[in-house]
N, C-alpha and C positions, 0 to 999 in steps of 0.2 A: 651486129650481124657479121659473120665471117665472110671471107672472100668467096668460098664455095657457094654458100647460100645466096649471096648477092648475085653471083653469076647465074645461078639457077633461076632466081627471080627475074633477072633481065631477060633470060631466054624465054621464060614463060610469058612475060609481057610482050616480047617481040612476036612470038608465035600466035598469041591470042588476039592482040590488038594492033600490032604494027607500031613502029616508032616514028614520031614526027621530028624529034630532035634529041640528040645525045651529046653530052659534053663532059669534060674533065678539066677542072681548073685549079690552080694553086691558090690557097688562102693561107694566111698566117705565114708569109714567106720566111720569116726569121726562125720559126719553129718547125716548119716542114709539113703543115697541114694541107689537105686538098679536098675538093668537093667533086663528086660524080653525080650526074643527074640524067634522067631520061623522061621525055615528054611524050605522051601518047593519048589517044582517044579511048577512054575506058568506059565502064558502065555508068559513071556519073558525069560524063562529058570529058572535057580536056583535063588531064591529070598529069602530075609530075611526081616521080620518086626521086629522092635525094639521099645520098650517103656522104656524110662528112667524116673524114678520118683526120684525127689530130693527136698530138702527143698528150699523154695522160698528165693531168695536173697533180703534182705530188706535194705541193705546199705553196704558201703565200708569204711574202715578205713585205711588211708595211714600212713606209718611210715617210718622213715629214719633219717640218721644222716646228719649233715651239713658239716662234714669233708670229704675230698677226700678219697675214698675207703670205707667209712662207708656203711653198708648195708641199703637197703631201699626196700620197697615193699608195697603191698596192701593186707589187710586182709578182706575177705568177711564176712558179718554178715548175718546169716541165721535165718529165722523165725522158732520158736520152734513148731508151729502148722500148718503152711500153706505149701503145696507142689505144685510142678510144674510137669506136666506129658507131655513128648514130645514123639511123635511117628514119626519114620523115616522108610523109605523103601529103600532097597538096592537090587541090582542085581549083580550076579556074572559075571564079565568080565575077563576071563583068570586068574582066581584064586584071583582076587581083588574085594572087595565089593565096588561098585560105588553107591552113593546115587541117588535115583530117586524121583520124585514128589509124595508125599504120599497123596495128596489131594483127589484123586479118591478112595482111600482105605477106608476112614472113612465115606463116604457119602452114 
C-alpha cells in the first residue's frame, strides 16, 4: 500500500472511530526498516492497523562450514533503493493481537 492510500486509510479511521494510540518505530536498524501502527475501537472491538516498510530482498547468500559443529546460515541481500510495504490488521482477543484479513481495509 502506497503512502497516499495509507494516509487516506488513517484519515478514515481517525474520522470514523477515533485513535487510541499511534506510533512509528524503527525495526531492522541495519537495513532501514520501520513500522507504523494505529490502534482504535472499530466494529470488531479494539483493533490495530500496521504497516511495515522494509528494503526489498533481492537475494540470499548461504554460508557454512563442512565440518561437524561449524556454523552455517543464510544472509539476505537487500536492495539499496527498493522497498516493500506490508499492511496487516489485528483485533484484540483477550489481550492478544490476532491477525485478521486486511483486504477490506484498503479497498
